[in-house]
LOTOR-651118 format. One line per 4 residues: number of its first residue (from 1); their letters; for each residue x, y, z of C-alpha. Coordinates in Angstrom, 1 decimal, padded with zeros to 4 digits. Layout:
<kefis>
NUM	A	X:Y:Z | ...
</kefis>
This chain:
<kefis>
1	XXXX	135.8:178.6:064.1 | 134.7:181.4:066.4 | 137.4:183.9:067.2 | 135.7:185.5:070.2
5	XXXX	132.7:184.5:072.4 | 130.8:187.4:073.9 | 128.6:186.7:076.9 | 125.7:189.2:077.2
9	XXXX	123.7:191.0:074.5 | 123.2:194.3:076.3 | 124.7:197.6:075.1 | 128.3:196.6:075.9
13	XXXX	128.2:193.2:074.4 | 126.5:194.3:071.2 | 128.7:197.4:070.5 | 131.8:195.2:071.1
17	XXXX	130.4:192.5:068.7 | 129.7:195.1:066.0 | 133.2:196.5:066.4 | 134.8:193.0:066.3
21	XXXX	132.8:191.8:063.3 | 133.7:195.1:061.4 | 137.3:194.1:062.0 | 136.7:190.8:060.4
25	XXXX	136.5:188.7:063.6 | 134.2:185.7:063.8 | 132.0:186.4:066.8 | 129.4:184.3:068.7
29	XXXX	127.3:186.3:071.1 | 125.4:184.3:073.8 | 122.4:185.9:075.6 | 120.6:184.3:078.6
33	XXXX	117.3:185.9:077.8 | 114.9:185.3:074.9 | 115.4:189.0:073.9 | 118.3:191.3:073.3
37	XXXX	119.1:194.6:075.1 | 119.7:193.6:078.7 | 118.8:196.5:080.9 | 117.6:198.4:077.8
41	XXXX	114.1:197.1:077.6 | 111.7:199.2:075.5 | 108.3:197.5:075.4 | 106.2:197.9:072.3
45	XXXX	102.7:196.6:071.5 | 101.5:196.3:075.1 | 098.5:197.7:076.9 | 100.3:201.0:077.0
49	XXXX	099.4:203.4:074.2 | 103.1:204.3:073.6 | 106.4:202.4:073.8 | 107.5:202.3:077.5
53	XXXX	110.9:201.9:079.1 | 111.1:199.2:081.7 | 114.9:199.8:081.9 | 117.2:202.6:080.7
57	XXXX	115.2:205.7:079.8 | 117.1:209.0:080.0 | 120.1:210.6:078.4 | 121.8:212.9:080.9
61	XXXX	124.0:215.5:079.2 | 126.2:215.3:076.1 | 127.0:211.6:075.7 | 128.9:211.0:072.4
65	XXXX	128.6:207.3:071.9 | 124.9:207.1:072.8 | 124.1:210.1:070.6 | 126.1:208.9:067.7
69	XXXX	124.2:205.6:067.7 | 120.8:207.3:067.9 | 121.9:209.5:065.0 | 122.7:206.4:063.0
73	XXXX	119.2:205.2:063.5 | 117.7:208.6:062.9 | 116.2:209.0:066.3 | 115.6:212.5:067.6
77	XXXX	116.0:213.5:071.2 | 113.2:215.1:073.2 | 114.5:217.6:075.7 | 112.8:217.1:079.1
81	XXXX	110.4:220.0:079.8 | 108.1:221.0:082.6 | 108.1:221.9:086.2 | 109.4:220.1:089.3
85	XXXX	107.4:219.6:092.4 | 108.0:218.3:095.9 | 105.7:216.9:098.6 | 107.8:217.2:101.8
89	XXXX	106.1:216.7:105.2 | 102.8:216.5:103.4 | 103.2:220.0:101.8 | 103.2:220.5:098.0
93	XXXX	105.5:223.1:096.6 | 107.1:223.8:093.2 | 110.9:223.5:093.5 | 113.8:224.3:091.2
97	XXXX	116.3:222.6:093.5 | 115.7:219.0:094.5 | 117.9:219.5:097.6 | 117.9:222.6:099.9
101	XXXX	121.3:224.2:100.6 | 122.9:222.1:097.8 | 125.8:224.6:097.4 | 126.7:224.1:101.1
105	XXXX	126.9:220.4:100.5 | 129.3:220.9:097.5 | 131.4:223.4:099.5 | 131.9:220.8:102.3
109	XXXX	132.5:218.0:099.7 | 135.3:220.1:098.2 | 137.0:220.2:101.6 | 137.6:216.5:101.3
113	XXXX	141.2:215.5:100.5 | 140.8:211.8:100.8 | 137.9:209.7:099.6 | 135.6:208.3:102.3
117	XXXX	132.1:206.6:102.2 | 129.4:209.1:101.8 | 127.7:208.2:105.1 | 131.0:208.9:106.9
121	XXXX	131.2:212.3:105.0 | 127.8:213.3:106.2 | 128.6:212.3:109.8 | 132.0:214.1:109.9
125	XXXX	131.6:217.1:107.6 | 127.9:218.0:107.8 | 126.9:217.1:111.4 | 125.0:220.3:112.3
129	XXXX	121.4:220.1:113.4 | 120.5:222.9:111.1 | 121.4:220.8:108.1 | 119.2:217.8:109.0
133	XXXX	116.9:218.5:106.0 | 119.9:218.8:103.7 | 121.3:215.4:105.0 | 117.9:213.7:104.5
137	XXXX	117.5:215.2:101.0 | 120.9:214.2:099.8 | 120.6:210.7:101.2 | 117.3:210.3:099.3
141	XXXX	119.0:211.6:096.2 | 122.1:209.4:096.5 | 120.0:206.3:097.2 | 117.4:207.3:094.6
145	XXXX	119.2:208.7:091.6 | 122.4:206.8:092.1 | 120.8:203.6:093.6 | 123.8:203.7:096.0
149	XXXX	124.4:202.3:099.5 | 125.8:205.4:101.2 | 127.8:203.2:103.5 | 129.9:202.2:100.5
153	XXXX	129.5:205.0:097.9 | 132.5:207.2:097.0 | 132.2:210.8:098.2 | 134.7:211.8:095.5
157	XXXX	132.5:210.2:092.8 | 129.3:211.8:094.0 | 131.0:215.2:094.2 | 132.2:214.9:090.6
161	XXXX	128.8:213.7:089.4 | 126.9:216.5:091.1 | 129.3:219.2:089.9 | 129.1:217.8:086.4
165	XXXX	125.4:217.1:086.2 | 124.2:220.4:087.7 | 124.0:222.1:084.3 | 123.3:219.1:082.1
169	XXXX	120.1:218.8:080.1 | 118.3:215.5:080.0 | 116.5:213.9:077.1 | 114.3:211.0:076.0
173	XXXX	115.1:209.2:072.8 | 111.9:209.4:070.6 | 110.4:206.0:070.1 | 112.6:204.3:072.7
177	XXXX	116.1:203.2:073.5 | 115.7:199.8:071.9 | 116.2:201.2:068.4 | 120.0:201.2:069.0
181	XXXX	119.8:197.5:070.1 | 118.0:196.6:066.9 | 120.5:198.6:064.8 | 123.5:196.8:066.4
185	XXXX	121.9:193.4:066.1 | 121.2:194.0:062.4 | 124.8:195.1:061.7 | 126.3:192.1:063.6
189	XXXX	124.3:189.7:061.6 | 125.1:191.5:058.4 | 128.8:191.1:059.1 | 128.5:187.4:059.8
193	XXXX	128.3:187.4:063.6 | 126.1:184.8:065.3 | 123.7:185.8:068.1 | 122.2:183.0:070.2
197	XXXX	119.4:183.8:072.7 | 118.0:181.8:075.6 | 121.5:180.5:076.3 | 122.4:181.2:079.9
201	XXXX	126.1:180.5:080.5 | 126.7:178.1:083.4 | 130.5:177.5:083.2 | 133.6:179.0:081.5
205	XXXX	136.5:176.6:081.4 | 139.6:178.3:080.3 | 143.4:178.2:079.8 | 145.6:180.7:078.0
209	XXXX	144.4:180.9:074.4 | 141.5:178.5:074.9 | 137.9:178.8:076.3 | 135.0:176.4:076.5
213	XXXX	131.6:177.7:077.5 | 128.8:175.5:078.7 | 125.2:176.8:078.6 | 122.2:175.7:080.8
217	XXXX	120.8:173.6:078.0 | 124.1:171.7:077.7 | 125.3:173.3:074.5 | 129.0:174.2:074.4
221	XXXX	131.0:176.8:072.5 | 134.8:177.1:072.1 | 137.1:180.0:071.1 | 140.5:181.4:071.8
225	XXXX	139.1:184.5:073.6 | 136.0:185.5:075.5 | 134.5:188.8:076.5 | 132.2:188.8:079.5
229	XXXX	129.7:191.7:079.6 | 127.0:190.4:081.9 | 125.8:192.9:084.6 | 127.9:193.2:087.8
233	XXXX	125.0:191.8:089.8 | 125.3:188.5:088.0 | 129.1:188.4:088.5 | 128.4:189.1:092.2
237	XXXX	125.8:186.3:092.5 | 126.1:183.5:095.1 | 127.4:180.1:093.7 | 124.6:177.8:092.5
241	XXXX	122.1:180.7:092.3 | 120.2:181.3:089.0 | 122.4:183.1:086.5 | 125.7:182.4:088.4
245	XXXX	128.6:181.7:086.1 | 131.3:179.3:087.3 | 134.9:179.9:086.2 | 137.3:176.9:086.0
249	XXXX	139.9:177.6:087.1 | 138.3:180.1:089.5 | 139.4:183.8:089.5 | 139.6:184.7:093.2
253	XXXX	141.4:188.1:092.7 | 138.8:189.1:090.1 | 135.9:188.0:092.2 | 137.3:190.1:095.1
257	XXXX	137.6:193.1:092.7 | 134.0:192.5:091.5 | 132.7:192.5:095.0 | 134.5:195.8:095.8
261	XXXX	132.2:197.5:093.3 | 128.7:198.8:094.0 | 125.6:197.7:092.2 | 122.3:199.4:092.9
265	XXXX	118.8:197.9:092.9 | 115.9:199.6:091.2 | 112.1:199.0:090.8 | 110.2:200.9:088.1
269	XXXX	106.5:201.3:088.3 | 104.7:202.4:085.1 | 101.1:203.7:085.1 | 099.1:205.1:082.2
273	XXXX	095.9:207.0:082.9 | 093.0:208.1:080.8 | 093.8:211.7:081.5 | 096.6:213.8:083.0
277	XXXX	094.4:214.4:086.0 | 097.2:216.2:087.8 | 097.0:219.0:085.2 | 093.6:220.4:086.1
281	XXXX	090.6:219.7:088.4 | 088.4:217.4:086.3 | 086.9:214.0:086.9 | 087.7:213.7:090.6
285	XXXX	087.7:215.2:094.1 | 087.8:218.9:093.9 | 090.6:219.3:096.6 | 093.0:217.3:094.5
289	XXXX	096.6:218.6:094.3 | 097.1:220.2:090.9 | 100.6:220.1:089.3 | 100.5:221.8:085.9
293	XXXX	103.3:220.9:083.5 | 104.5:218.2:085.9 | 107.9:216.8:084.9 | 109.3:215.4:088.2
297	XXXX	107.7:214.9:091.6 | 109.9:214.1:094.6 | 108.6:213.1:098.1 | 109.7:212.0:101.5
301	XXXX	106.4:210.4:102.1 | 107.3:207.0:100.7 | 110.0:204.6:099.5 | 108.7:205.5:096.0
305	XXXX	110.6:208.8:096.2 | 110.4:210.0:092.6 | 107.7:210.2:089.9 | 107.9:211.6:086.4
309	XXXX	105.9:212.2:083.3 | 106.9:212.0:079.6 | 106.8:215.8:078.9 | 107.0:217.2:076.3
313	XXXX	105.1:214.0:075.2 | 101.6:214.5:076.7 | 100.8:210.8:077.2 | 099.3:210.6:080.7
317	XXXX	102.0:208.2:081.9 | 103.5:208.3:085.4 | 106.7:206.4:086.2 | 107.5:205.7:089.9
321	XXXX	111.0:204.8:091.1 | 112.3:202.8:094.1 | 116.0:202.5:094.4 | 118.8:201.7:096.8
325	XXXX	118.1:200.3:100.2 | 114.3:200.7:099.8 | 114.4:198.6:096.6 | 116.6:196.0:098.4
329	XXXX	113.9:195.6:101.1 | 111.4:194.7:098.3 | 113.6:192.1:096.7 | 111.0:189.4:097.2
333	XXXX	107.9:191.6:097.3 | 105.3:190.7:094.7 | 104.6:193.1:091.8 | 101.0:193.2:093.0
337	XXXX	101.9:194.4:096.4 | 104.3:197.1:094.9 | 101.5:198.3:092.7 | 099.1:198.6:095.6
341	XXXX	101.7:200.6:097.5 | 102.2:202.8:094.4 | 098.5:203.7:094.1 | 098.3:204.5:097.8
345	XXXX	101.3:206.8:097.5 | 099.8:208.6:094.5 | 096.5:209.0:096.2 | 098.3:210.8:099.1
349	XXXX	100.5:212.9:096.8 | 097.6:214.1:094.6 | 095.1:214.4:097.5 | 092.7:211.9:095.9
353	XXXX	091.8:208.3:096.6 | 092.8:204.9:095.2 | 089.3:204.3:093.8 | 089.6:207.4:091.6
357	XXXX	093.1:206.4:090.4 | 091.9:202.8:089.5 | 089.0:204.3:087.5 | 091.5:206.3:085.5
361	XXXX	094.1:203.5:085.0 | 094.4:201.9:081.6 | 097.8:200.2:081.8 | 100.2:199.2:084.6
365	XXXX	103.5:197.4:085.0 | 106.1:196.8:087.7 | 109.7:195.8:086.8 | 111.9:194.7:089.7
369	XXXX	115.5:194.6:088.3 | 116.7:193.1:091.5 | 114.4:190.1:091.1 | 115.6:189.5:087.5
373	XXXX	118.2:186.7:087.7 | 120.1:187.9:084.6 | 120.5:191.5:086.0 | 120.2:191.3:089.9
377	XXXX	120.1:195.0:090.0 | 120.0:198.1:087.8 | 123.3:199.9:087.5 | 126.6:200.4:089.2
381	XXXX	127.7:203.2:091.5 | 131.3:204.2:092.4 | 132.7:202.9:095.7 | 135.7:204.0:097.7
385	XXXX	138.7:202.1:096.2 | 136.6:201.1:093.2 | 139.0:202.6:090.7 | 141.7:200.0:091.5
389	XXXX	139.2:197.2:091.2 | 138.0:198.5:087.8 | 141.5:198.8:086.5 | 142.2:195.2:087.5
393	XXXX	139.0:193.9:085.9 | 139.6:195.8:082.6 | 143.1:194.2:082.3 | 142.8:191.0:080.3
397	XXXX	143.5:187.6:082.0 | 146.2:185.8:080.0 | 145.1:187.6:076.8 | 142.1:185.2:077.0
401	XXXX	139.4:186.5:079.4 | 138.2:190.1:078.9 | 135.5:192.0:080.9 | 133.3:195.0:079.9
405	XXXX	130.2:196.7:081.0 | 128.9:199.9:082.5 | 130.2:198.9:086.0 | 133.8:198.8:084.6
409	XXXX	133.7:202.3:083.1 | 135.8:205.0:084.9 | 134.1:208.4:085.1 | 130.9:210.3:086.0
413	XXXX	128.8:208.4:083.4 | 129.2:205.1:085.4 | 125.8:203.3:085.5 | 124.6:204.6:082.1
417	XXXX	124.2:203.3:078.6 | 127.0:205.6:077.6 | 129.3:203.8:080.1 | 128.3:200.4:078.7
421	XXXX	129.0:201.5:075.1 | 132.4:203.1:076.0 | 133.5:200.0:078.0 | 132.4:197.6:075.2
425	XXXX	134.2:199.6:072.6 | 137.4:199.8:074.7 | 137.3:196.0:075.2 | 136.8:195.4:071.5
429	XXXX	139.7:197.6:070.6 | 141.8:195.8:073.2 | 141.0:192.5:071.6 | 141.6:193.7:068.1
433	XX	145.0:195.1:069.1 | 146.1:192.1:071.1
</kefis>
């Protein structure tokens, strides 16, 4: 008989399953999709000439659990290199700082004694007309980088993140993030764990010491304990919507806690070109904007507020990013329409035309995480009063129901693969020691 059922084969579910099988527990891992990895989604053998990341991509700073797993696989880290550019009010400039007067922002944030939503902070603590560009820049950053709704986002959490991240290096895992997913899946199977894909959970019936799970196809599984690691967006879904999980009996206090947390939408746009035309004036209009050694490009010209390359890898791949409220507005927009929007934006940013870009294009993809019924967004952000909600959710229900995932991690790494791994490991140890 299975000792523990785990719902969700993303980073949190897989690391927990590995830890539990290592401890001799019989584990059944149920995954709604036909693939493993969740929001880690490296795509191989596509029209792109290299593996591409539709989901998690970067490692920001020194992250022990993530780096330990990558070392186990033998994956090296590529330090991000290159130069950062901005196109603000139509003017191209190279920029070390993404946000003007950032130190003034941190000084004002440090005056806060009580946590408030970030929108309220800007209104009360940074109202001066002279800081309008700072306000606009930091809103773009909070909505873009953190995928946050500033009406709910914690000012304390943003302050901690920005003070911590300021000096942190960022990396790409060579060959793609999915290598850690493959490693974990292999080890779970080797230790006797069972992984079942294409098994979307519809209902969890439970009583202390007994759980019965029913999947969309009608199959059922029973165990004394269950660990739920699905994305926060799925747990926040409306009843009867695709991906919604019904608890019987219902958990109203936990539902309330889940809804107190923030979950940000993201759309990624991937474009590979024949050449890195932004590097030098070849094969196109001579007035084109040149951005040698382009790493990141930020703009106020569009909802697609950030673009980046793969430097030091020289593959001519550009990734576009829509997050926060702008991504929410495009919840039901077709991928084709988003791609058209992306090409128009790039034409403006590089002072060229869409026809030239299309002539250079060899591969393209849009991935809208908000439209994915088994994600319903990309990653969590910290809200005011979110700490209490996370503490409630990480406390087991009757020593039977356990929750884990990046949204339930307490600290500046919330919303990352590291947070998912740390949360999954903590839940596994909690179960082992129960």
